[in-house]
KETIZA-821127 format. One line per 8 residues: number of its first residue (from 1); their letters; for each residue x, y, z of C-alpha. Coordinates in steps of 0.5 Angstrom, whole numbers. Each point is the difference from the previous one (the first is absolute). Layout:
N
NUM = A = X/Y/Z | ... .
//
This chain:
109
1 = MASSSVLH = -11/13/44 | -2/-7/-2 | -7/-3/2 | -1/-5/5 | -1/-5/-5 | 8/0/-2 | 4/-3/5 | 7/2/2 .
9 = LTESNFYQ = 5/-6/1 | 7/0/3 | 5/-5/0 | -3/-3/6 | -7/-2/-3 | 2/0/-8 | 1/-7/-1 | -6/-3/4 .
17 = TVRETQVP = -5/5/-3 | 2/-1/-7 | 1/-8/1 | -7/-1/4 | -4/5/-5 | -4/-5/-4 | -2/6/-5 | 5/4/-5 .
25 = VLVDFWAT = 4/5/4 | 3/6/-3 | 6/3/4 | 2/7/-2 | 7/1/2 | 0/8/1 | 3/6/4 | -2/6/3 .
33 = WCGPCRMI = 4/4/-4 | -1/-3/-7 | -5/4/-4 | -2/-6/-5 | -2/-4/6 | -4/6/3 | -4/0/-7 | -1/-7/0 .
41 = APVLDEIA = -3/0/7 | -7/2/-1 | 0/-5/-6 | 2/-6/5 | -5/3/5 | -6/0/-5 | 2/-7/-2 | 0/-3/7 .
49 = TEQGEKVR = -7/3/1 | -3/-2/-6 | 3/-7/0 | -2/-1/7 | 1/-7/3 | 2/-3/-7 | 7/3/0 | 5/3/5 .
57 = VVKVDVDN = 4/6/-1 | 6/1/5 | 6/5/0 | 7/0/3 | 4/6/1 | 7/-1/-3 | 3/5/5 | -2/-4/6 .
65 = NRKLAEDF = 0/-7/-3 | 7/0/-3 | 1/-8/0 | -7/-1/-3 | 2/5/-6 | 7/-4/0 | -4/-7/0 | -4/2/-6 .
73 = RIKNIPTL = 6/4/-4 | -4/6/0 | 4/5/-3 | -5/5/-3 | -7/2/3 | -6/0/0 | 1/-8/-1 | -6/-4/0 .
81 = LFFKGGEL = 0/-7/1 | -6/-5/-1 | 0/-6/5 | -5/-6/-1 | 1/-6/5 | 6/3/3 | 4/0/-6 | 2/6/-4 .
89 = RDQVVGLT = -4/0/-7 | 1/7/-3 | 3/7/1 | 0/7/-3 | 5/5/1 | -2/7/0 | -7/3/-2 | -5/-4/-3 .
97 = SKADLISR = -8/1/-1 | -5/-2/4 | -3/-5/-5 | 7/-3/-1 | 0/-1/7 | -7/-3/0 | 2/-5/-6 | 6/-2/4 .
105 = LDSLK = -4/-2/6 | -6/-3/-4 | 5/-5/-3 | 2/-2/7 | -7/-2/2 .
//
C-alpha cells in the first residue's frame, strides 16, 4: 500500500496536478497485478518520504485510467515518467535502482 505522501491520480486530475506542480513530478504507471510494479512501490514510497516537498511522487493505475496510458503510449509497466513544469523530461520502463531515480529527479531540480 502506498504511503500518504504518494498521490493516486486519475484522468480527471492528472493534467492539472502535473501542470500546476512546481517541483519535479515522478509518475508511476502501474497495475495491481504487475509483479515488478509491486517491487518498485516501496522504493517510490521511500523517495516520496525522504524527498518531502522537493519532489512529488504520483501513481496512475493503468487498468482504471486507460486513456492516460494511451496518451503516453504506455506499453509496459512499470513505466516511470518524469515531469518538470508540466513537460515530460525523462522516462524509465521497467525496474531501476533508487539511486537512478533520485539522480534523474535531482537533474530536474
